[in-house]
C-alpha positions in Angstrom: -69.9 -10.5 2.9 -71.0 -11.8 6.2 -74.3 -10.6 7.6 -74.2 -10.0 11.3 -78.1 -10.4 12.6 -78.4 -9.6 16.2 -79.6 -12.5 18.5 -83.2 -13.9 18.4 -83.2 -12.5 22.2 -82.6 -9.2 21.5 -84.9 -9.3 18.9 -87.5 -10.7 21.0 -86.8 -8.0 23.6 -86.9 -5.2 21.6 -90.2 -6.4 19.8 -91.4 -6.9 23.6 -90.2 -3.3 24.6 -92.1 -1.6 21.6 -95.6 -3.5 22.4 -95.1 -2.0 25.8 -94.2 1.4 24.7 -97.3 1.0 22.4 -99.6 0.0 25.4 -98.5 2.5 27.2 -99.4 5.1 25.3 -103.1 3.6 24.3 -103.6 3.6 27.8 -102.8 7.3 28.0 -104.8 8.4 25.1 -107.8 6.5 26.6 -107.3 8.4 29.8 -107.1 11.7 27.8 -110.6 10.9 26.2 -111.9 9.9 29.5 -111.2 13.1 31.1 -112.2 15.4 28.5 -115.7 13.3 28.6 -115.8 13.4 32.5 -117.9 15.6 34.4 -114.7 18.0 35.0 -113.8 17.8 31.6 -114.3 19.7 28.1 -117.9 20.9 27.8 -117.8 20.6 23.8 -116.2 17.1 23.9 -119.2 16.0 26.7 -121.7 17.0 24.2 -120.1 15.3 21.4 -122.7 12.0 20.0 -122.4 9.3 17.8 -123.7 11.2 14.9 -121.6 14.2 15.5 -118.1 12.1 15.0 -119.5 11.0 11.5 -117.8 14.0 9.7 -114.9 14.3 11.5 -113.9 10.5 11.0 -114.5 11.1 7.2 -112.7 14.4 7.3 -109.6 13.1 8.9 -109.8 9.7 6.8 -109.4 12.3 4.1 -106.5 14.4 5.2 -104.7 11.0 5.9 -105.4 9.6 2.5 -104.1 13.2 1.3 -100.9 13.1 3.2 -100.2 9.7 2.1 -100.1 10.5 -1.5 -98.4 14.3 -1.2 -97.3 14.6 2.4 -94.0 14.0 4.5 -93.7 11.5 7.1 -94.2 13.8 9.8 -98.0 14.5 8.1 -98.7 10.7 7.6 -98.1 10.2 11.6 -100.2 13.2 12.6 -103.1 12.5 10.4 -102.9 9.1 11.6 -103.3 10.3 15.4 -106.0 12.3 14.5 -108.1 9.7 13.0 -107.0 7.3 15.8 -108.2 10.1 18.3 -111.8 9.9 16.7 -112.0 6.5 16.6 -111.2 6.0 20.4 -113.1 8.9 20.8 -116.1 7.7 19.4 -115.5 4.2 21.4 -115.8 5.8 24.4 -119.2 7.4 23.5 -120.3 4.1 22.7 -118.9 2.6 26.3 -120.5 5.0 28.3 -124.1 3.7 26.4 -123.5 0.6 27.7 -123.3 -1.1 24.6 -119.5 -2.2 24.2 -115.8 -0.7 24.8 -112.8 -0.6 22.7 -111.3 -4.0 24.1 -114.7 -5.2 22.8 -113.8 -3.7 19.1 -110.2 -4.8 19.1 -111.4 -8.7 20.1 -113.8 -8.9 17.3 -111.5 -7.6 14.3 -108.8 -9.7 16.0 -110.9 -12.9 15.7 -112.4 -11.8 12.1 -108.7 -11.5 11.0 -107.5 -14.5 12.4 -110.7 -16.5 10.8 -110.0 -14.3 7.2 -106.7 -15.6 7.1 -106.7 -19.3 7.5 -103.4 -19.5 5.3 -101.5 -17.7 8.1 -103.4 -18.9 11.2 -104.5 -22.3 10.3 -103.6 -24.9 7.4 -105.1 -23.7 4.4 -102.6 -23.7 1.6 -102.6 -20.6 -1.0 -100.5 -20.5 -4.3 -100.8 -16.8 -5.3 -102.6 -13.4 -4.2 -105.6 -14.5 -6.4 -106.2 -17.6 -4.3 -105.9 -15.2 -1.0 -108.4 -13.2 -2.4 -110.9 -15.8 -3.4 -110.5 -17.6 -0.2 -111.5 -14.2 1.4 -114.6 -13.9 -0.8 -115.8 -17.3 0.3 -115.2 -16.8 4.2 -117.1 -13.2 3.9 -119.8 -15.1 1.9 -120.2 -17.8 4.3 -120.1 -15.7 7.4 -122.7 -13.1 6.1 -125.0 -14.5 4.2 -125.1 -18.5 5.4 -128.2 -19.2 3.1 -129.0 -16.4 -0.2 -128.6 -12.9 1.2 -132.1 -11.2 0.9 -132.6 -8.4 -1.6 -132.7 -5.9 1.3 -129.3 -6.9 2.7 -127.4 -7.4 -0.4 -125.9 -4.4 -0.5 -126.2 -3.7 3.0 -122.3 -3.7 3.9 -121.8 -1.0 1.3 -122.2 2.4 3.2 -124.2 4.9 1.5 -121.9 7.9 3.2 -118.9 6.4 0.7 -118.0 8.7 -2.1 -120.3 8.1 -5.0 -117.2 6.7 -7.0 -116.0 4.5 -4.6 -119.2 3.0 -3.7 -120.5 2.6 -7.3 -117.5 0.5 -7.8 -118.3 -1.4 -4.8 -121.7 -1.8 -5.6 -120.9 -3.5 -9.2 -118.2 -5.7 -7.5 -121.1 -7.3 -5.6 -123.3 -7.9 -8.5 -120.4 -9.4 -10.1 -119.9 -11.9 -7.4 -123.4 -13.2 -8.3 -122.7 -13.4 -11.8 -124.7 -10.3 -13.0 -121.7 -8.6 -14.7 -120.6 -8.3 -18.5 -118.2 -10.7 -20.1 -115.1 -8.7 -20.8 -114.0 -4.9 -20.7 -114.7 -4.8 -24.4 -118.5 -5.4 -23.4 -118.2 -2.5 -21.2 -116.9 -0.1 -23.4 -119.8 -0.6 -25.8 -121.9 0.4 -23.1 -120.2 3.4 -22.5 -120.7 3.9 -26.3 -124.3 3.2 -25.9 -124.7 5.2 -22.5 -122.8 8.4 -24.6 -125.3 8.2 -27.6 -128.2 8.4 -24.9 -126.5 11.6 -23.3 -126.3 13.2 -26.6 -130.0 12.4 -27.5 -130.9 13.8 -23.9 -128.9 16.5 -24.4 -130.9 18.0 -27.7 -133.9 17.4 -25.6 -132.7 20.2 -22.9 -134.5 18.0 -20.1 -132.8 18.7 -16.8 -133.8 15.3 -15.1 -133.2 12.9 -18.4 -129.8 14.9 -18.3 -128.8 13.8 -15.3 -130.0 10.4 -15.5 -128.1 10.0 -18.6 -124.8 11.6 -17.3 -125.5 9.1 -14.3 -125.8 6.0 -16.4 -122.3 7.0 -18.4 -120.8 7.6 -15.3 -121.5 3.9 -13.6 -120.4 2.4 -16.7 -117.2 4.2 -16.7 -116.8 3.0 -13.3 -117.3 -0.7 -14.2 -114.6 -0.2 -17.0 -112.2 0.8 -14.4 -113.3 -2.2 -12.4 -112.5 -4.7 -15.6 -108.9 -3.1 -16.0 -108.3 -3.4 -12.7 -108.6 0.3 -11.6 -110.0 2.0 -8.6 -112.0 4.6 -10.0 -111.7 6.9 -6.7 -108.2 7.0 -7.1 -108.0 7.5 -10.9 -110.1 10.5 -10.7 -108.5 12.2 -7.6 -105.3 11.8 -9.3 -106.6 13.3 -12.6 -107.7 16.1 -10.3 -104.1 16.8 -9.1 -102.8 16.5 -12.7 -105.8 19.5 -13.4 -104.7 21.6 -10.4 -101.0 21.4 -11.0 -101.3 22.4 -14.5 -103.7 25.0 -13.6 -101.5 26.4 -11.0 -98.5 26.7 -13.5 -100.9 28.8 -16.1 -101.5 30.9 -12.9 -98.2 31.3 -11.7 -96.7 32.1 -15.3 -99.4 34.8 -15.9 -98.3 36.2 -12.8 -94.9 36.5 -13.7 -95.8 38.4 -16.8 -97.9 41.0 -14.3 -101.4 39.6 -15.9 -104.7 37.8 -14.3 -106.8 34.7 -15.4 -109.7 37.0 -15.8 -107.8 39.3 -18.4 -106.3 36.6 -20.5 -107.6 34.9 -23.6 -108.3 30.9 -23.7 -106.1 30.5 -26.3 -102.9 31.9 -24.6 -104.0 30.0 -21.7 -104.1 26.9 -23.8 -100.7 27.7 -24.7 -99.5 27.9 -21.1 -101.5 24.5 -20.4 -99.8 22.6 -23.2 -96.1 23.8 -21.6 -97.3 22.5 -18.2 -98.4 19.0 -20.1 -94.6 19.2 -21.9 -93.0 19.9 -18.7 -94.6 16.8 -17.1 -93.6 14.4 -19.7 -89.9 15.3 -19.8 -90.0 15.1 -16.1 -91.2 11.4 -16.4 -88.5 10.8 -19.1 
């Protein structure tokens, strides 16, 4: 079989046309945002401040994640656009304050990506992805710390606004980077058993704050186990939530088909339907 590739000139021209189209659309979007923020723009958009954008950024980011996991290509494109708009809108607010503009943002991240990929833009040799990760971490440490980081700045790069599971995993990864860690996943599992026993003891006392603290310790240990077995804790829990809601939806729909409601159904009957949902999932995987 003969593969007919397009001439190099055509490929380069197509890439150039694509870049030109993207630059035009980016310019148009920036102009739309400038118009919205102008004196004759939108009163609501003009009233927004940096801190007001936080909830929209987080909301759009989560909607994009949901679209990637469950949505269509159209949904992903739409949510990417919504998130991009919030980033550019924030850039415009900062630009108006005179601190920097979107060009400075793009220049800074471009320089960072080039610096952190010496195996692509420089002469560094790597054999595998693990080498790349190690080099990336070394470059970050050298750039961010210079010398040994202070206690106050050690976790500075980990935002407090992250979901707790994700933040816990990043905090434990950061501590692990300087050797503060267990030796193996088995060691972490023993810690989970220890924390479970401590939680059982706390439950017997009925002390709310103590119970809360022990549950937190157990969750943090579970997050560390996720890290040791290369599982994203946030993603693992999100997957389980989707599995739970799917099975519960099956219970609801089956009961509705039978003219029953959830509140009028005994737990034993719901358990039977729950197991049916599990069996259906298993068959679909086979």
